[in-house]
C-alpha positions, 0 to 999 in steps of 0.5 A: 502555364500559371500556377494555382495558388497554394491552399491556405494552411490552417494553424492551431489557435491559442485557445485550441492549444490551451484547451488540449493542455487543460484536458491533459492536465485534468486527465493527469490529475485524475490518474494521480488520484487513482494511483494514490488510492491504489498504492494505499490499497496495495500497502494495506494488502501487503501489510495484512498478508504479512500480519497474517503470516506473523499471526500464524507463526504466533499460533505455531509458536504457542502450540510448541511453547504453551507456557510462554507469555505473549508479552515475552514474545520476540521476533527471534522466537517467531522467526523459525515459524515464519515461511521465509528465512528473514523477518518481513518488512512492512510498507512505509517502514512500519514495524510489527508488534508481535507482543499482541494477538493478533499482531499489529503494525505500528508506524511511528509508535501509532497503529498503522492502518492505510485505509481511510476508515478509522473503524476497520482494522488492517486485516480487512483492507482490500476485501 
């Protein structure tokens, strides 16, 4: 009895492997860009929600204390009017300037707006 020669196995060529790696790299790059935009949008949404809470707390505070000035407003005065027991924190360690109405977020002393447009405020990010 004679054995039949085994069929040849076909291996991947270097070009095929390189093409697959290139496609995977392109997909990873596209995904990374999409995730960065999503994270920026999410940070803006969160900051906008927090600033809306601070704005509501300001309004409630001034309803109870109409003779106080906006410039003298502090986080300690607003804290009892906030929905949570602690002062909220913004993304990227931005701070809340509660001495303006509406309140604004500051990052390194400059207004914080994660959206790519410089003409809109943080209040409309994600809408």
